[in-house]
C-alpha positions as CSV (number, residue, x, y, z in Angstrom):
1,F,9.1,9.2,13.5
2,S,8.0,7.6,16.7
3,G,7.7,3.9,17.5
4,V,4.1,3.9,16.5
5,L,5.1,4.6,12.9
6,S,8.1,2.4,12.3
7,E,9.0,0.0,9.5
8,E,8.3,-3.0,11.8
9,V,4.8,-1.7,12.6
10,L,4.1,-1.1,8.8
11,Q,5.4,-4.6,8.0
12,A,3.1,-6.1,10.7
13,L,0.2,-4.1,9.3
14,L,0.9,-5.4,5.8
15,E,0.9,-9.0,7.2
16,L,-2.4,-8.4,9.1
17,Q,-4.0,-6.9,6.0
18,E,-2.9,-9.9,3.9
19,Q,-4.4,-12.3,6.5
20,L,-7.7,-10.3,6.6
21,A,-7.8,-10.2,2.8
22,A,-7.5,-14.0,2.7
23,I,-10.5,-14.7,4.9
24,T,-13.4,-16.6,3.4
25,V,-16.8,-17.0,4.7
26,R,-19.3,-19.7,3.7
27,V,-22.9,-18.4,3.2
28,P,-25.1,-21.3,4.4
29,S,-28.2,-20.2,2.5
30,S,-26.3,-20.4,-0.9
31,D,-23.6,-22.8,0.1
32,R,-21.1,-20.3,-1.4
33,E,-17.8,-18.9,-0.2
34,V,-17.6,-15.2,0.0
35,T,-14.2,-13.3,-0.1
36,L,-13.3,-9.6,0.2
37,K,-13.3,-9.2,-3.6
38,D,-17.0,-10.2,-3.5
39,V,-18.0,-7.4,-1.2
40,C,-15.4,-4.7,-1.6
41,Y,-15.6,-1.2,-3.1
42,A,-13.6,-1.4,-6.3
43,P,-14.0,2.0,-8.1
44,L,-11.7,1.2,-11.0
45,N,-13.0,-2.3,-11.8
46,P,-16.5,-2.6,-10.2
47,S,-17.9,-5.4,-12.5
48,Q,-15.2,-8.1,-11.9
49,P,-12.9,-7.0,-9.2
50,Q,-9.8,-8.9,-8.1
51,L,-8.4,-8.5,-4.7
52,G,-5.9,-5.8,-5.8
53,D,-8.8,-3.8,-7.2
54,C,-10.4,-3.4,-3.7
55,C,-10.1,0.1,-2.1
56,V,-8.5,-0.6,1.2
57,N,-7.6,2.6,2.9
58,S,-4.3,2.2,4.8
59,V,-1.0,4.0,5.1
60,T,0.5,0.9,3.4
61,Q,-1.2,1.9,0.2
62,Y,1.5,4.5,-0.3
63,F,3.7,1.5,-0.9
64,Q,1.0,-0.4,-3.0
65,N,0.7,-2.9,-0.1
66,N,4.0,-4.2,-1.2
67,A,6.6,-5.2,1.4
68,T,9.4,-5.0,-1.1
69,H,8.5,-1.3,-1.8
70,L,8.4,-0.6,1.9
71,A,11.9,-2.1,2.5
72,M,13.5,-0.3,-0.5
73,T,16.4,2.1,0.0
74,A,18.3,4.2,-2.5
75,T,21.4,6.4,-2.5
76,Q,20.5,9.9,-3.0
77,S,22.4,13.2,-3.4
78,D,21.3,16.8,-3.0
79,G,24.3,18.0,-4.8
80,K,26.3,18.6,-1.7
81,K,26.1,15.4,0.4
82,M,25.1,11.8,-0.1
83,G,22.3,10.1,1.9
84,T,19.9,7.2,1.8
85,A,16.2,7.6,0.8
86,D,13.9,5.1,2.4
87,W,10.3,4.6,3.5
88,H,10.4,7.8,5.6
89,D,11.2,10.0,2.6
90,H,8.6,8.3,0.5
91,L,5.9,8.6,3.1
92,I,6.6,12.3,3.8
93,Y,6.4,13.0,0.0
94,C,3.2,11.1,-0.5
95,V,1.4,12.7,2.4
96,N,2.1,16.0,0.8
97,S,1.5,14.9,-2.8
98,P,-0.9,11.9,-2.7
99,L,-1.7,12.0,-6.4
100,S,1.9,11.6,-7.5
101,F,2.7,8.7,-9.9
102,K,6.4,9.0,-9.0
103,D,8.0,10.6,-5.9
104,I,11.0,12.9,-6.2
105,T,13.3,10.7,-4.1
106,A,15.8,8.2,-5.5
107,L,13.2,5.5,-4.8
108,E,11.0,6.8,-7.6
109,L,7.9,5.0,-6.2
110,S,4.3,5.9,-6.9
111,C,2.1,7.3,-4.2
112,M,-1.0,5.8,-5.8
113,A,-2.6,2.8,-4.1
114,E,-2.5,-0.8,-5.3
115,Y,-6.0,-0.4,-6.7
116,G,-4.9,2.6,-8.8
117,G,-6.5,5.4,-6.9
118,P,-5.1,8.0,-4.4
């Protein structure tokens, strides 16, 4: 992986997404605050979406927008040698199998997004 796709860049992207998701806007005509959950596409909970129900397309969704998942590592063996599985392995697996509920690495993370979709 190049410097454009590094753990630091993905962590920064997660932080930026969290900041954007926290933005509120006051609508003067109704004197009401509007947030992302008020205007987002939430295919699995359209009637009363919470922030986690919003379909936000991002590479970080392969980690359910969770910094802990992104930072995870696990010892893994292929039967001959030991190694460490990390975000690289999970990302490669999910790009090839985006509908998987559990990757085949020792991390055993889902590839499904935080909102429940692929």
